[in-house]
Structure formats: C-alpha cells, structure tokens
Short mmCIF file of the C-alpha atoms (twelve columns), coordinates in Angstrom:
data_MODEL
# 
_entry.id   MODEL 
# 
loop_
_atom_site.group_PDB 
_atom_site.id 
_atom_site.type_symbol 
_atom_site.label_atom_id 
_atom_site.label_alt_id 
_atom_site.label_comp_id 
_atom_site.label_asym_id 
_atom_site.label_seq_id 
_atom_site.Cartn_x 
_atom_site.Cartn_y 
_atom_site.Cartn_z 
_atom_site.pdbx_PDB_model_num 
ATOM 1   C CA . UNK A 1   93.125 73.418 -7.459  1 
ATOM 2   C CA . UNK A 2   91.376 69.974 -7.207  1 
ATOM 3   C CA . UNK A 3   92.814 67.099 -5.108  1 
ATOM 4   C CA . UNK A 4   92.735 63.407 -5.782  1 
ATOM 5   C CA . UNK A 5   91.757 61.059 -2.904  1 
ATOM 6   C CA . UNK A 6   95.561 60.716 -1.981  1 
ATOM 7   C CA . UNK A 7   95.528 64.221 -0.834  1 
ATOM 8   C CA . UNK A 8   98.069 65.312 -3.781  1 
ATOM 9   C CA . UNK A 9   97.388 68.281 -5.667  1 
ATOM 10  C CA . UNK A 10  96.206 67.594 -9.455  1 
ATOM 11  C CA . UNK A 11  98.931 68.764 -11.933 1 
ATOM 12  C CA . UNK A 12  97.683 70.967 -14.785 1 
ATOM 13  C CA . UNK A 13  98.850 69.631 -18.032 1 
ATOM 14  C CA . UNK A 14  97.113 72.212 -20.523 1 
ATOM 15  C CA . UNK A 15  94.943 75.203 -19.592 1 
ATOM 16  C CA . UNK A 16  93.376 77.386 -22.366 1 
ATOM 17  C CA . UNK A 17  94.403 81.067 -22.732 1 
ATOM 18  C CA . UNK A 18  91.489 83.170 -21.564 1 
ATOM 19  C CA . UNK A 19  91.684 85.006 -25.118 1 
ATOM 20  C CA . UNK A 20  91.362 81.750 -26.860 1 
ATOM 21  C CA . UNK A 21  88.313 80.693 -24.854 1 
ATOM 22  C CA . UNK A 22  86.501 83.944 -25.467 1 
ATOM 23  C CA . UNK A 23  87.291 83.714 -29.213 1 
ATOM 24  C CA . UNK A 24  85.926 80.020 -29.331 1 
ATOM 25  C CA . UNK A 25  82.698 81.148 -27.631 1 
ATOM 26  C CA . UNK A 26  82.259 83.923 -30.277 1 
ATOM 27  C CA . UNK A 27  83.074 81.193 -32.917 1 
ATOM 28  C CA . UNK A 28  80.128 78.964 -31.489 1 
ATOM 29  C CA . UNK A 29  77.859 81.748 -31.289 1 
ATOM 30  C CA . UNK A 30  78.461 82.830 -34.751 1 
ATOM 31  C CA . UNK A 31  78.208 79.260 -36.279 1 
ATOM 32  C CA . UNK A 32  74.534 78.914 -34.348 1 
ATOM 33  C CA . UNK A 33  73.464 82.228 -35.831 1 
ATOM 34  C CA . UNK A 34  74.657 81.311 -39.316 1 
ATOM 35  C CA . UNK A 35  73.313 77.784 -39.450 1 
ATOM 36  C CA . UNK A 36  70.020 77.985 -37.329 1 
ATOM 37  C CA . UNK A 37  68.100 79.339 -40.378 1 
ATOM 38  C CA . UNK A 38  69.215 76.325 -42.541 1 
ATOM 39  C CA . UNK A 39  67.978 73.574 -40.165 1 
ATOM 40  C CA . UNK A 40  66.655 70.690 -42.556 1 
ATOM 41  C CA . UNK A 41  68.470 71.991 -45.597 1 
ATOM 42  C CA . UNK A 42  70.993 69.790 -47.569 1 
ATOM 43  C CA . UNK A 43  74.511 71.025 -46.973 1 
ATOM 44  C CA . UNK A 44  78.119 69.980 -47.862 1 
ATOM 45  C CA . UNK A 45  80.198 70.361 -44.629 1 
ATOM 46  C CA . UNK A 46  84.221 70.336 -44.687 1 
ATOM 47  C CA . UNK A 47  85.931 69.768 -41.586 1 
ATOM 48  C CA . UNK A 48  89.578 71.215 -40.631 1 
ATOM 49  C CA . UNK A 49  90.992 67.657 -41.337 1 
ATOM 50  C CA . UNK A 50  89.760 67.847 -45.202 1 
ATOM 51  C CA . UNK A 51  86.760 65.522 -44.783 1 
ATOM 52  C CA . UNK A 52  83.733 66.404 -46.666 1 
ATOM 53  C CA . UNK A 53  80.320 65.316 -45.448 1 
ATOM 54  C CA . UNK A 54  77.066 65.781 -47.394 1 
ATOM 55  C CA . UNK A 55  73.690 65.512 -45.844 1 
ATOM 56  C CA . UNK A 56  70.835 67.495 -44.146 1 
ATOM 57  C CA . UNK A 57  71.339 69.680 -40.865 1 
ATOM 58  C CA . UNK A 58  69.124 67.658 -38.462 1 
ATOM 59  C CA . UNK A 59  69.929 69.868 -35.349 1 
ATOM 60  C CA . UNK A 60  72.499 71.559 -33.470 1 
ATOM 61  C CA . UNK A 61  73.520 72.062 -29.640 1 
ATOM 62  C CA . UNK A 62  76.105 74.086 -28.017 1 
ATOM 63  C CA . UNK A 63  78.771 71.593 -29.148 1 
ATOM 64  C CA . UNK A 64  77.674 69.642 -32.165 1 
ATOM 65  C CA . UNK A 65  75.892 69.949 -35.771 1 
ATOM 66  C CA . UNK A 66  73.971 66.911 -36.215 1 
ATOM 67  C CA . UNK A 67  74.098 65.944 -39.998 1 
ATOM 68  C CA . UNK A 68  71.608 63.446 -41.163 1 
ATOM 69  C CA . UNK A 69  73.578 61.383 -43.948 1 
ATOM 70  C CA . UNK A 70  72.209 59.003 -46.389 1 
ATOM 71  C CA . UNK A 71  73.738 55.616 -47.114 1 
ATOM 72  C CA . UNK A 72  73.055 52.047 -47.639 1 
ATOM 73  C CA . UNK A 73  72.433 49.542 -44.711 1 
ATOM 74  C CA . UNK A 74  76.018 48.421 -44.877 1 
ATOM 75  C CA . UNK A 75  77.548 51.709 -45.240 1 
ATOM 76  C CA . UNK A 76  75.716 53.145 -41.961 1 
ATOM 77  C CA . UNK A 77  75.800 49.991 -39.754 1 
ATOM 78  C CA . UNK A 78  78.499 51.699 -37.746 1 
ATOM 79  C CA . UNK A 79  76.177 54.648 -36.684 1 
ATOM 80  C CA . UNK A 80  73.249 54.597 -34.402 1 
ATOM 81  C CA . UNK A 81  70.349 56.539 -35.662 1 
ATOM 82  C CA . UNK A 82  68.526 57.672 -32.342 1 
ATOM 83  C CA . UNK A 83  65.603 59.275 -34.290 1 
ATOM 84  C CA . UNK A 84  64.674 55.988 -36.211 1 
ATOM 85  C CA . UNK A 85  61.446 54.390 -35.224 1 
ATOM 86  C CA . UNK A 86  60.465 51.485 -37.418 1 
ATOM 87  C CA . UNK A 87  56.691 52.425 -37.420 1 
ATOM 88  C CA . UNK A 88  56.004 55.696 -38.986 1 
ATOM 89  C CA . UNK A 89  52.400 56.713 -38.296 1 
ATOM 90  C CA . UNK A 90  50.133 59.005 -36.545 1 
ATOM 91  C CA . UNK A 91  51.981 60.929 -33.758 1 
ATOM 92  C CA . UNK A 92  55.445 60.353 -35.104 1 
ATOM 93  C CA . UNK A 93  57.191 62.895 -33.318 1 
ATOM 94  C CA . UNK A 94  59.966 64.057 -35.404 1 
ATOM 95  C CA . UNK A 95  59.730 66.999 -37.944 1 
ATOM 96  C CA . UNK A 96  60.679 66.798 -41.768 1 
ATOM 97  C CA . UNK A 97  62.902 65.311 -42.955 1 
ATOM 98  C CA . UNK A 98  61.904 61.892 -41.516 1 
ATOM 99  C CA . UNK A 99  65.045 59.787 -40.832 1 
ATOM 100 C CA . UNK A 100 64.710 56.586 -42.823 1 
ATOM 101 C CA . UNK A 101 66.624 53.102 -41.868 1 
ATOM 102 C CA . UNK A 102 69.261 53.870 -44.356 1 
ATOM 103 C CA . UNK A 103 70.008 57.445 -42.868 1 
ATOM 104 C CA . UNK A 104 72.236 58.087 -39.858 1 
ATOM 105 C CA . UNK A 105 72.947 61.032 -37.726 1 
ATOM 106 C CA . UNK A 106 76.493 62.090 -37.915 1 
ATOM 107 C CA . UNK A 107 77.387 64.474 -35.013 1 
ATOM 108 C CA . UNK A 108 80.235 66.832 -35.989 1 
ATOM 109 C CA . UNK A 109 82.088 69.015 -33.510 1 
ATOM 110 C CA . UNK A 110 81.360 72.597 -34.241 1 
ATOM 111 C CA . UNK A 111 85.306 73.661 -33.541 1 
ATOM 112 C CA . UNK A 112 86.220 71.356 -36.406 1 
ATOM 113 C CA . UNK A 113 84.261 72.689 -39.081 1 
ATOM 114 C CA . UNK A 114 85.821 74.772 -41.888 1 
ATOM 115 C CA . UNK A 115 83.132 75.314 -44.364 1 
ATOM 116 C CA . UNK A 116 79.468 74.705 -44.736 1 
ATOM 117 C CA . UNK A 117 77.563 75.213 -48.084 1 
ATOM 118 C CA . UNK A 118 74.440 74.738 -49.387 1 
ATOM 119 C CA . UNK A 119 73.688 71.913 -52.130 1 
# 
C-alpha cells in the first residue's frame, strides 16, 4: 500500500479483478495480431460508443491504434500531426502513406474499439 507525504495510507477506490486484467491482455494481443498485417491500409473503425472513423492505420503501440484521417485544414486544426514535416524531400523519414498538411493522426484506445473493417 502506498503512503502520501502525510503518512496516511492511500485509500483504494477501484482495483480491477485479476481475471478481467488477464482478459484485457488477451484482447490487446489479439488486436495487435489481427491489425499488424493491415498497417498502411484504409479502414473503418467503430468504437464502443458508436463513433465511426475512416482512415489509414498509421501505427500501433501497446495502448493505441494511430489512425491517419484526411480532412480540410479547418476540420483537423484541433489535432496535432507529429509526422507532418513541411519539406518533403530526400531523407524524409516516414514510410508510405506520407502525412500531408490536411491529415491528422488520431490515437484510438485499443480497449474502446468494437469493429475494424477494410474499406
């Protein structure tokens, strides 16, 4: 149990059931195994909240799927695109598809994905 500086023990508000944690690890591994071959493919992604996003799978890590979405400058101005470099040329370090100024990288939490389909 952790202690704060006051010396008082921290009160646990929520602790996940070990069986749920094990199941979520299995879901994460399954998603990685299923989606890795479709890197750089166009997909439609539906979340458990009913939102649908269309774009290209730009990458994955152990918590997120990174979806490159296309849009106008006004539409994506709220997103930061870490892959955008204003001068494309020799040595541009990113694989196809190159992110363009109107594109944004949308991080989606793996545990909130309901369906992923190719388009």
